[in-house]
Every structure is written in structure tokens, then in C-alpha cells.
KOLMIBA-39847 format. One record per atom (N, C-alpha, C, O): chain; residue in one letter; x, y, z negated; atom name; residue number from 0. Coordinates in Angstrom, 2 decimals. Layout:
N
+-----+------+---------+---------+---------+------+-----+
! mol ! type !      px !      py !      pz ! atom ! seq !
+-----+------+---------+---------+---------+------+-----+
!   A !    a !       X !       Y !       Z !   CA ! NUM !
...
+-----+------+---------+---------+---------+------+-----+
//
This chain:
41
+-----+------+---------+---------+---------+------+-----+
! mol ! type !      px !      py !      pz ! atom ! seq !
+-----+------+---------+---------+---------+------+-----+
!   A !    e !  101.39 !   16.69 !  -70.45 !    N !   0 !
!   A !    e !  100.05 !   16.95 !  -69.95 !   CA !   0 !
!   A !    e !   99.01 !   16.79 !  -71.07 !    C !   0 !
!   A !    e !   98.15 !   17.65 !  -71.26 !    O !   0 !
!   A !    h !   99.10 !   15.68 !  -71.80 !    N !   1 !
!   A !    h !   98.16 !   15.44 !  -72.89 !   CA !   1 !
!   A !    h !   98.83 !   15.56 !  -74.25 !    C !   1 !
!   A !    h !   98.41 !   14.95 !  -75.23 !    O !   1 !
!   A !    g !   99.89 !   16.38 !  -74.30 !    N !   2 !
!   A !    g !  100.60 !   16.55 !  -75.56 !   CA !   2 !
!   A !    g !   99.79 !   17.33 !  -76.57 !    C !   2 !
!   A !    g !   98.93 !   18.13 !  -76.21 !    O !   2 !
!   A !    v !  100.07 !   17.08 !  -77.83 !    N !   3 !
!   A !    v !   99.36 !   17.77 !  -78.91 !   CA !   3 !
!   A !    v !  100.15 !   19.01 !  -79.30 !    C !   3 !
!   A !    v !  101.36 !   18.96 !  -79.48 !    O !   3 !
!   A !    d !   99.45 !   20.12 !  -79.41 !    N !   4 !
!   A !    d !  100.09 !   21.38 !  -79.82 !   CA !   4 !
!   A !    d !  100.20 !   21.38 !  -81.34 !    C !   4 !
!   A !    d !   99.32 !   21.87 !  -82.05 !    O !   4 !
!   A !    v !  101.32 !   20.82 !  -81.84 !    N !   5 !
!   A !    v !  101.48 !   20.63 !  -83.28 !   CA !   5 !
!   A !    v !  101.51 !   21.97 !  -84.03 !    C !   5 !
!   A !    v !  100.79 !   22.11 !  -85.02 !    O !   5 !
!   A !    p !  102.32 !   22.95 !  -83.62 !    N !   6 !
!   A !    p !  102.30 !   24.23 !  -84.37 !   CA !   6 !
!   A !    p !  100.93 !   24.90 !  -84.37 !    C !   6 !
!   A !    p !  100.51 !   25.46 !  -85.38 !    O !   6 !
!   A !    g !  100.24 !   24.85 !  -83.25 !    N !   7 !
!   A !    g !   98.91 !   25.45 !  -83.17 !   CA !   7 !
!   A !    g !   97.93 !   24.72 !  -84.06 !    C !   7 !
!   A !    g !   97.12 !   25.34 !  -84.76 !    O !   7 !
!   A !    l !   97.99 !   23.40 !  -84.04 !    N !   8 !
!   A !    l !   97.11 !   22.59 !  -84.87 !   CA !   8 !
!   A !    l !   97.39 !   22.83 !  -86.35 !    C !   8 !
!   A !    l !   96.47 !   22.96 !  -87.15 !    O !   8 !
!   A !    l !   98.67 !   22.88 !  -86.70 !    N !   9 !
!   A !    l !   99.06 !   23.09 !  -88.09 !   CA !   9 !
!   A !    l !   98.61 !   24.47 !  -88.59 !    C !   9 !
!   A !    l !   98.11 !   24.60 !  -89.71 !    O !   9 !
!   A !    s !   98.78 !   25.48 !  -87.76 !    N !  10 !
!   A !    s !   98.36 !   26.82 !  -88.17 !   CA !  10 !
!   A !    s !   96.84 !   26.89 !  -88.32 !    C !  10 !
!   A !    s !   96.34 !   27.57 !  -89.22 !    O !  10 !
!   A !    a !   96.10 !   26.19 !  -87.47 !    N !  11 !
!   A !    a !   94.65 !   26.18 !  -87.58 !   CA !  11 !
!   A !    a !   94.22 !   25.50 !  -88.87 !    C !  11 !
!   A !    a !   93.29 !   25.96 !  -89.54 !    O !  11 !
!   A !    v !   94.88 !   24.41 !  -89.22 !    N !  12 !
!   A !    v !   94.54 !   23.69 !  -90.45 !   CA !  12 !
!   A !    v !   94.84 !   24.57 !  -91.67 !    C !  12 !
!   A !    v !   94.03 !   24.65 !  -92.59 !    O !  12 !
!   A !    v !   96.00 !   25.21 !  -91.68 !    N !  13 !
!   A !    v !   96.38 !   26.06 !  -92.81 !   CA !  13 !
!   A !    v !   95.42 !   27.24 !  -92.94 !    C !  13 !
!   A !    v !   94.98 !   27.57 !  -94.04 !    O !  13 !
!   A !    l !   95.08 !   27.87 !  -91.83 !    N !  14 !
!   A !    l !   94.17 !   29.02 !  -91.88 !   CA !  14 !
!   A !    l !   92.77 !   28.61 !  -92.32 !    C !  14 !
!   A !    l !   92.07 !   29.39 !  -92.96 !    O !  14 !
!   A !    s !   92.36 !   27.39 !  -91.98 !    N !  15 !
!   A !    s !   91.02 !   26.96 !  -92.39 !   CA !  15 !
!   A !    s !   91.01 !   26.53 !  -93.85 !    C !  15 !
!   A !    s !   89.97 !   26.62 !  -94.50 !    O !  15 !
!   A !    m !   92.14 !   26.07 !  -94.39 !    N !  16 !
!   A !    m !   92.19 !   25.63 !  -95.78 !   CA !  16 !
!   A !    m !   92.44 !   26.78 !  -96.75 !    C !  16 !
!   A !    m !   92.12 !   26.67 !  -97.93 !    O !  16 !
!   A !    l !   93.01 !   27.87 !  -96.27 !    N !  17 !
!   A !    l !   93.40 !   28.97 !  -97.16 !   CA !  17 !
!   A !    l !   92.23 !   29.57 !  -97.94 !    C !  17 !
!   A !    l !   92.35 !   29.72 !  -99.15 !    O !  17 !
!   A !    p !   91.11 !   29.91 !  -97.32 !    N !  18 !
!   A !    p !   89.99 !   30.47 !  -98.11 !   CA !  18 !
!   A !    p !   89.45 !   29.47 !  -99.13 !    C !  18 !
!   A !    p !   89.08 !   29.85 ! -100.24 !    O !  18 !
!   A !    i !   89.40 !   28.19 !  -98.76 !    N !  19 !
!   A !    i !   88.91 !   27.17 !  -99.68 !   CA !  19 !
!   A !    i !   89.83 !   27.08 ! -100.88 !    C !  19 !
!   A !    i !   89.37 !   26.93 ! -102.01 !    O !  19 !
!   A !    f !   91.15 !   27.16 ! -100.64 !    N !  20 !
!   A !    f !   92.13 !   27.08 ! -101.72 !   CA !  20 !
!   A !    f !   92.01 !   28.28 ! -102.66 !    C !  20 !
!   A !    f !   92.12 !   28.13 ! -103.88 !    O !  20 !
!   A !    i !   91.78 !   29.47 ! -102.10 !    N !  21 !
!   A !    i !   91.64 !   30.68 ! -102.93 !   CA !  21 !
!   A !    i !   90.38 !   30.57 ! -103.79 !    C !  21 !
!   A !    i !   90.42 !   30.91 ! -104.97 !    O !  21 !
!   A !    v !   89.29 !   30.12 ! -103.21 !    N !  22 !
!   A !    v !   88.04 !   29.94 ! -103.98 !   CA !  22 !
!   A !    v !   88.25 !   28.91 ! -105.07 !    C !  22 !
!   A !    v !   87.75 !   29.08 ! -106.18 !    O !  22 !
!   A !    y !   89.01 !   27.85 ! -104.77 !    N !  23 !
!   A !    y !   89.27 !   26.81 ! -105.77 !   CA !  23 !
!   A !    y !   90.06 !   27.38 ! -106.94 !    C !  23 !
!   A !    y !   89.76 !   27.06 ! -108.10 !    O !  23 !
!   A !    l !   91.05 !   28.23 ! -106.66 !    N !  24 !
!   A !    l !   91.85 !   28.81 ! -107.74 !   CA !  24 !
!   A !    l !   90.98 !   29.66 ! -108.67 !    C !  24 !
!   A !    l !   91.09 !   29.56 ! -109.89 !    O !  24 !
!   A !    f !   90.11 !   30.50 ! -108.09 !    N !  25 !
!   A !    f !   89.25 !   31.34 ! -108.92 !   CA !  25 !
!   A !    f !   88.23 !   30.50 ! -109.68 !    C !  25 !
!   A !    f !   87.96 !   30.78 ! -110.85 !    O !  25 !
!   A !    a !   87.68 !   29.48 ! -109.04 !    N !  26 !
!   A !    a !   86.68 !   28.63 ! -109.70 !   CA !  26 !
!   A !    a !   87.33 !   27.85 ! -110.84 !    C !  26 !
!   A !    a !   86.72 !   27.67 ! -111.89 !    O !  26 !
!   A !    r !   88.58 !   27.39 ! -110.63 !    N !  27 !
!   A !    r !   89.24 !   26.62 ! -111.68 !   CA !  27 !
!   A !    r !   89.53 !   27.51 ! -112.88 !    C !  27 !
!   A !    r !   89.37 !   27.09 ! -114.03 !    O !  27 !
!   A !    r !   89.95 !   28.73 ! -112.62 !    N !  28 !
!   A !    r !   90.23 !   29.66 ! -113.72 !   CA !  28 !
!   A !    r !   88.96 !   29.96 ! -114.51 !    C !  28 !
!   A !    r !   88.98 !   29.97 ! -115.74 !    O !  28 !
!   A !    a !   87.86 !   30.20 ! -113.81 !    N !  29 !
!   A !    a !   86.59 !   30.49 ! -114.48 !   CA !  29 !
!   A !    a !   86.12 !   29.27 ! -115.25 !    C !  29 !
!   A !    a !   85.59 !   29.40 ! -116.36 !    O !  29 !
!   A !    l !   86.29 !   28.08 ! -114.68 !    N !  30 !
!   A !    l !   85.85 !   26.86 ! -115.35 !   CA !  30 !
!   A !    l !   86.67 !   26.62 ! -116.62 !    C !  30 !
!   A !    l !   86.10 !   26.26 ! -117.65 !    O !  30 !
!   A !    v !   87.98 !   26.82 ! -116.56 !    N !  31 !
!   A !    v !   88.83 !   26.62 ! -117.72 !   CA !  31 !
!   A !    v !   88.47 !   27.63 ! -118.82 !    C !  31 !
!   A !    v !   88.42 !   27.27 ! -120.00 !    O !  31 !
!   A !    q !   88.23 !   28.89 ! -118.46 !    N !  32 !
!   A !    q !   87.88 !   29.89 ! -119.45 !   CA !  32 !
!   A !    q !   86.52 !   29.58 ! -120.06 !    C !  32 !
!   A !    q !   86.31 !   29.80 ! -121.26 !    O !  32 !
!   A !    g !   85.59 !   29.08 ! -119.26 !    N !  33 !
!   A !    g !   84.29 !   28.72 ! -119.78 !   CA !  33 !
!   A !    g !   84.36 !   27.56 ! -120.74 !    C !  33 !
!   A !    g !   83.69 !   27.56 ! -121.78 !    O !  33 !
!   A !    l !   85.17 !   26.55 ! -120.41 !    N !  34 !
!   A !    l !   85.31 !   25.40 ! -121.31 !   CA !  34 !
!   A !    l !   86.02 !   25.80 ! -122.60 !    C !  34 !
!   A !    l !   85.66 !   25.32 ! -123.67 !    O !  34 !
!   A !    m !   87.01 !   26.69 ! -122.49 !    N !  35 !
!   A !    m !   87.72 !   27.12 ! -123.70 !   CA !  35 !
!   A !    m !   86.78 !   27.96 ! -124.58 !    C !  35 !
!   A !    m !   86.85 !   27.90 ! -125.81 !    O !  35 !
!   A !    g !   85.90 !   28.74 ! -123.95 !    N !  36 !
!   A !    g !   84.95 !   29.52 ! -124.73 !   CA !  36 !
!   A !    g !   83.96 !   28.63 ! -125.46 !    C !  36 !
!   A !    g !   83.60 !   28.92 ! -126.60 !    O !  36 !
!   A !    v !   83.53 !   27.56 ! -124.83 !    N !  37 !
!   A !    v !   82.58 !   26.65 ! -125.47 !   CA !  37 !
!   A !    v !   83.28 !   25.88 ! -126.58 !    C !  37 !
!   A !    v !   82.71 !   25.69 ! -127.65 !    O !  37 !
!   A !    g !   84.52 !   25.44 ! -126.33 !    N !  38 !
!   A !    g !   85.25 !   24.66 ! -127.32 !   CA !  38 !
!   A !    g !   85.67 !   25.47 ! -128.54 !    C !  38 !
!   A !    g !   85.86 !   24.92 ! -129.62 !    O !  38 !
!   A !    g !   85.82 !   26.79 ! -128.37 !    N !  39 !
!   A !    g !   86.29 !   27.62 ! -129.47 !   CA !  39 !
!   A !    g !   85.21 !   27.96 ! -130.48 !    C !  39 !
!   A !    g !   85.51 !   28.39 ! -131.59 !    O !  39 !
!   A !    k !   83.95 !   27.77 ! -130.09 !    N !  40 !
!   A !    k !   82.85 !   28.13 ! -130.99 !   CA !  40 !
!   A !    k !   82.65 !   27.11 ! -132.09 !    C !  40 !
!   A !    k !   81.77 !   27.27 ! -132.93 !    O !  40 !
+-----+------+---------+---------+---------+------+-----+
//
């Protein structure tokens, strides 16, 4: 009756984290390239 829908909850968490993770990957790549550009000068 008061059971937790684990697969539904897990899928909701994964779907909500996915866009944040993709943005993080692009931001990290841009940050690393920016730091390497500054360090190379």
C-alpha cells in the first residue's frame, strides 16, 4: 500500500540528472581548454 516504486523513482532520478551531467561534460571540456590556452601563453 505504501511501498516505494523503486524503478520509477530511479528512472526519474536518472532522467533529471542526465541534462545536468551533459552540461557538466561540456563545461569541463571548455574549462580545461581555456586553462590550457592561458597556461600555454
